[in-house]
C-alpha positions, -999 to +999 in steps of 0.1 A: +583+433+104+608+435+133+620+401+144+617+390+180+655+389+183+656+426+171+629+436+196+648+419+225+680+436+213+664+469+211+648+467+245+677+454+264+707+468+245+704+497+222+676+515+240+694+514+273+728+523+259+714+553+241+702+569+273+737+567+289+765+593+288+799+582+277+811+582+313+782+561+324+789+536+297+824+531+310+814+529+346+782+509+346+798+475+337+816+475+370+786+482+392+765+458+411+735+473+393+748+464+359+754+428+370+719+426+384+705+440+351+726+414+331+712+386+352+677+399+347+682+402+310+698+368+307+670+352+325+645+369+303+662+359+271+663+323+282+626+323+289+615+326+253+579+317+263+575+351+279+554+377+262+568+410+250+547+426+277+565+406+303+598+415+288+589+452+288+581+448+325+616+435+331+631+464+313+612+487+337+625+466+366+661+469+354+658+506+350+642+511+384+669+490+400+697+509+383+681+542+393+679+531+430+715+519+431+727+551+413+710+572+440+729+554+467+699+536+482+707+503+498+688+470+492+681+452+525+663+420+534+631+424+555+610+397+572+577+397+553+560+394+587+571+429+594+555+444+563+520+457+561+500+467+530+497+503+519+471+522+538+456+531+504+443+498+489+444+496+452+441+459+441+409+439+448+429+407+448+465+396+455+469+359+455+450+331+437+426+356+422+454+375+406+461+359+372+499+365+372+505+358+409+513+321+406+539+327+378+555+355+399+557+333+430+573+304+410+598+328+394+609+340+428+611+304+440+633+294+411+655+325+406+650+346+437+636+381+439+654+401+412+639+436+418+634+451+453+601+464+466+597+499+479+588+503+516+585+531+541+588+530+579+553+525+593+534+557+596+520+547+630+545+555+657+531+526+678+543+502+651+580+512+651+601+485+634+573+477+609+569+488+573+543+497+548+544+488+511+546+516+486+548+491+457+556+454+453+526+440+472+526+409+450+563+403+456+558+407+493+529+382+493+549+357+472+579+360+496+555+355+526+541+323+510+575+310+502+589+318+537+618+339+524+630+375+532+618+404+510+645+424+492+635+460+497+645+496+495+633+516+525+625+553+519+608+579+541+577+589+522+548+611+530+513+598+524+511+617+491+545+604+480+535+568+488+502+571+469+520+586+439+547+559+439+521+532+442+499+545+414+528+550+390+542+516+397+508+501+388+507+521+356+542+509+346+538+472+355+504+455+357+476+479+350+448+479+375+414+470+361+387+497+358+370+489+391+404+487+409+413+522+396+378+535+406+381+521+441+417+534+444+405+568+434+378+568+460+402+555+487+426+584+479+399+610+480+384+595+511+418+596+528+419+634+524+440+638+493+429+665+469+420+657+434+454+668+419+473+643+440+448+615+433+449+623+395+487+622+396+488+589+414+464+574+388+479+593+359+445+604+347+429+637+336+401+655+355+373+641+333+386+605+338+388+610+375+352+621+376+342+589+357+361+567+381+345+583+411+311+581+395+314+543+394+330+540+428+301+558+444+276+535+427+293+502+437+295+493+474+331+483+482+322+449+497+304+440+465+334+452+444+357+431+466+334+401+463+335+403+425+372+411+423+392+428+395+370+416+366+396+428+341+373+423+311+346+446+325+348+483+316+331+515+328+297+511+310+289+477+325+300+488+360+277+518+357+249+495+346+256+473+377+256+504+399+221+514+385+209+479+391+221+481+427+199+511+435+175+504+462+175+483+494+158+453+478+186+451+451+213+453+478+197+424+497+195+404+465+232+412+457+243+401+492+225+368+488+242+362+454+277+370+465+273+347+495+265+317+473+290+289+467+285+290+429+294+327+430+326+322+451+337+293+429+335+314+396+363+336+382+361+373+386+346+382+352+320+355+356+311+367+391+303+401+377+280+386+350+263+363+376+255+393+398+244+415+370+221+388+356+206+382+390+198+419+395+185+426+360+166+394+353+129+400+351+106+372+360+080+365+333+046+381+341+021+356+355-005+351+328-041+348+338-056+315+331-092+309+321-108+276+332-128+259+305-158+240+317-185+218+302-223+224+305-223+207+339-195+229+352-168+203+352-133+215+342-123+202+308-093+225+301-078+259+303-070+289+281-038+310+288-022+339+270+013+333+257+030+362+241+007+376+214-012+343+212-032+319+234-028+283+244-057+259+250-050+229+272-076+201+273-078+177+302-088+141+301-123+150+314-130+166+281-134+132+267-113+111+243-113+126+208-125+160+218-093+176+207-096+163+172-133+173+172-124+208+182-097+211+156-122+200+129-147+226+141-122+255+144-126+268+108-164+271+112-160+286+147-134+311+134-157+321+105-186+326+129-163+348+152-151+369+122-187+375+111-198+387+145-167+410+149-174+424+114-210+431+123-200+449+155-175+471+138 
């Protein structure tokens, strides 16, 4: 089995070196990009508590930074107050609801932002001087909360290029949950992109795109946003929820549930289950009750069906000891009943 040390060495040393030409190997050590990569690597190696997934993410960061610097793109600092989100929403939560957000924010607080985000000049001419995020929404949000500038590369991008960069970044870093991918797919199609562009942004085939849109059409966006990413919930359960939401009465019931304090205080996966249970729970059928009366017409008990059987309840008016008397007489009463039924058959 490959040791952790060998995995780290492979990811940060040999794999990267193998992809360079001899000229690049000689030149890279003197570039700012290489120094940034070494700092990223050193920080990762020191944090031995990181998972290999997190380390792989940093390899992608380092590669992306090296490619940007090699292409001559300049990293600048931007006030987060000037940065807007992408016009094509993908995540259903960025902040406390996002499992990795707190760790990312603390990492930036302690060591600074190591990898720049990608921005484009705002597409709205009336908002000149502002930017839209292609990728790095969580880093922008973390910088905003910390009150620090965002390190960014600014690139002129068409809507299609922005959506593609956004989708590919998500695929390489922190995968979107199923419902986030479904909602992102619907957002792209609803924004006028053809399916080929949307499939490229999400890195999915035609059949998978159809499945994503099927779920997105069944789940109202405000309900998906209320539930959140629900990373443990896959397509079959979202489809089942969509079916349970069919009809105006179900939508009203769903809106009541998502407005409750207990719903808002639960985590995302739990919120999904709470809503699904609320919509699919069937109240037990009301069983008809037969009132038992004595010869004078006074109520002495009741008979109610329960499952495949029946329950007799005796009240105090039946008289003390009547229950025991009835139990003693039951064998004879049952024999009489069986004889009558046999004769009728």
